[in-house]
C-alpha positions in Angstrom: -77.5 11.9 -16.4 -77.3 14.8 -18.8 -74.4 15.3 -21.3 -72.6 17.8 -19.1 -72.7 15.6 -16.1 -71.4 12.6 -18.1 -68.4 14.7 -19.3 -67.7 15.8 -15.7 -67.9 12.3 -14.4 -65.5 11.1 -17.1 -63.1 13.9 -16.3 -63.2 13.0 -12.6 -62.5 9.4 -13.4 -59.5 10.3 -15.5 -58.0 12.7 -13.0 -54.8 11.5 -11.4 -54.5 14.3 -8.9 -53.0 13.0 -5.7 -51.6 9.9 -7.3 -48.6 8.5 -5.4 -45.8 7.3 -7.6 -43.3 4.6 -6.7 -39.6 5.2 -6.1 -39.0 3.2 -9.3 -41.1 5.7 -11.2 -39.2 8.6 -9.8 -35.9 6.9 -10.6 -37.0 6.2 -14.2 -38.1 9.9 -14.5 -34.7 11.0 -13.2 -32.9 8.8 -15.7 -35.0 10.1 -18.6 -34.6 13.7 -17.4 -30.9 13.5 -16.9 -29.7 11.4 -19.8 -32.3 11.3 -22.6 -34.7 14.2 -22.5 -32.3 17.1 -21.8 -33.7 18.0 -18.4 -37.1 18.6 -20.0 -39.9 17.8 -17.5 -42.6 18.0 -20.1 -40.9 15.5 -22.4 -40.3 13.1 -19.5 -43.9 13.3 -18.4 -45.0 12.6 -22.0 -42.6 9.7 -22.3 -43.9 8.1 -19.1 -47.6 8.4 -19.9 -48.0 4.8 -21.0 -46.6 3.3 -17.8 -47.6 6.1 -15.5 -50.9 7.7 -16.8 -51.5 11.2 -15.5 -47.9 12.0 -14.6 -47.6 15.7 -15.4 -44.8 18.2 -16.1 -45.3 19.9 -12.7 -44.8 16.6 -10.8 -41.5 15.9 -12.7 -40.4 19.5 -12.0 -41.2 19.1 -8.3 -39.3 15.8 -8.2 -36.3 17.4 -9.9 -36.3 20.3 -7.4 -36.9 18.3 -4.3 -34.6 15.5 -5.3 -31.8 18.0 -6.3 -31.5 16.3 -9.7 -29.2 18.9 -11.1 -26.6 18.1 -8.5 -27.3 14.4 -8.7 -26.7 14.4 -12.5 -23.4 16.2 -12.1 -22.3 13.6 -9.5 -23.5 10.7 -11.7 -21.7 12.0 -14.7 -18.5 12.6 -12.8 -18.7 9.0 -11.6 -19.5 7.7 -15.0 -17.0 9.8 -17.0 -14.2 7.2 -17.1 -16.5 4.5 -18.3 -18.1 6.8 -20.8 -14.7 7.9 -22.1 -13.5 4.3 -22.4 -16.7 3.4 -24.3 -16.2 6.3 -26.7 -12.6 5.3 -27.3 -13.7 1.7 -28.0 -16.4 2.9 -30.4 -13.9 5.2 -32.2 -11.4 2.5 -32.7 -14.1 0.1 -33.9 -15.4 2.8 -36.2 -12.0 3.5 -37.5 -11.6 -0.1 -38.5 -15.0 -0.1 -40.2 -14.1 3.2 -41.9 -10.8 1.8 -43.2 -12.6 -1.3 -44.5 -15.1 0.9 -46.4 -12.4 3.1 -47.8 -10.5 0.0 -49.0 -13.7 -1.2 -50.7 -14.1 2.2 -52.4 -10.4 2.0 -53.5 -11.1 -1.5 -55.0 -14.2 -0.2 -56.7 -16.5 -2.5 -54.7 -18.3 0.4 -53.0 -19.6 3.8 -54.1 -17.6 6.8 -52.9 -20.4 8.7 -51.3 -18.9 12.0 -50.0 -20.8 12.0 -46.7 -19.8 8.4 -45.9 -16.2 8.9 -47.0 -16.0 12.0 -44.8 -17.4 10.1 -41.9 -14.8 7.3 -42.4 -12.0 9.9 -42.6 -13.3 11.6 -39.5 -13.4 8.4 -37.5 -9.9 7.5 -38.6 -8.7 11.0 -37.6 -10.4 10.9 -34.2 -8.9 7.5 -33.5 -5.4 8.8 -34.1 -5.0 8.0 -37.8 -5.3 11.6 -38.9 -4.6 13.2 -42.3 -1.1 13.0 -43.5 0.6 15.3 -46.0 -0.8 15.0 -49.5 1.7 12.6 -51.0 1.5 8.9 -51.8 2.8 6.5 -49.2 5.1 4.9 -51.8 6.1 7.0 -54.9 4.6 5.6 -58.1 7.3 4.0 -60.3 8.4 6.0 -63.3 6.9 4.8 -66.5 8.8 4.5 -69.7 7.5 6.9 -72.2 5.8 5.3 -75.2 7.0 6.9 -78.3 5.4 6.9 -81.7 7.2 5.7 -84.8 7.5 9.3 -86.0 9.1 10.4 -82.7 11.6 7.5 -82.9 12.5 8.3 -86.5 13.0 11.9 -85.7 15.5 11.1 -82.9 19.2 11.5 -83.3 21.5 8.6 -82.5 22.4 10.3 -79.2 18.8 10.8 -78.2 18.1 7.1 -79.1 21.0 6.0 -76.9 19.8 8.1 -74.0 16.3 6.8 -74.3 17.5 3.2 -74.4 19.8 3.8 -71.3 16.9 5.4 -69.5 14.6 2.4 -70.3 17.3 -0.1 -69.2 17.8 1.8 -65.9 14.0 1.7 -65.3 13.9 -2.0 -65.9 16.8 -2.7 -63.6 15.3 -0.5 -60.8 12.0 -2.3 -61.1 13.8 -5.7 -60.9 15.5 -4.5 -57.7 12.2 -3.4 -56.2 12.9 0.3 -56.1 
């Protein structure tokens, strides 16, 4: 056999024209077309080459047209929507918990405050209903007594000294009361 005849014979052996595919193959192609490959017949055919050699784009396109896959996907999504919504809510709540843990680790200095990750944590918290609040601390920070130098204390008048002492006593009493 000459070289050209060998190539032709090889091509004839590799041809899958007229191949009948199972209902399972069509269903798998539909699932990939509808939910993974963005209704791209070429991408679906490529993804199925290992299990269904020779499946081509035109076959997937014909199946999509004859099987009315565009209508079927709308019906399937309508039926799945409540379950999908519940899964998303569950994921958001779990993610918000993970985000809060990471933010707490950042606040304790145990984790690096990488901006992308912090923003993702804040986004999850926001989407789960724990959105941003006005920019103010949850509990006001307690007043701190001013630390004065010896020179400042020496320069004070007796009235200023009395006011400073009364202010310090008030701070200590408030802290003792838990204010």
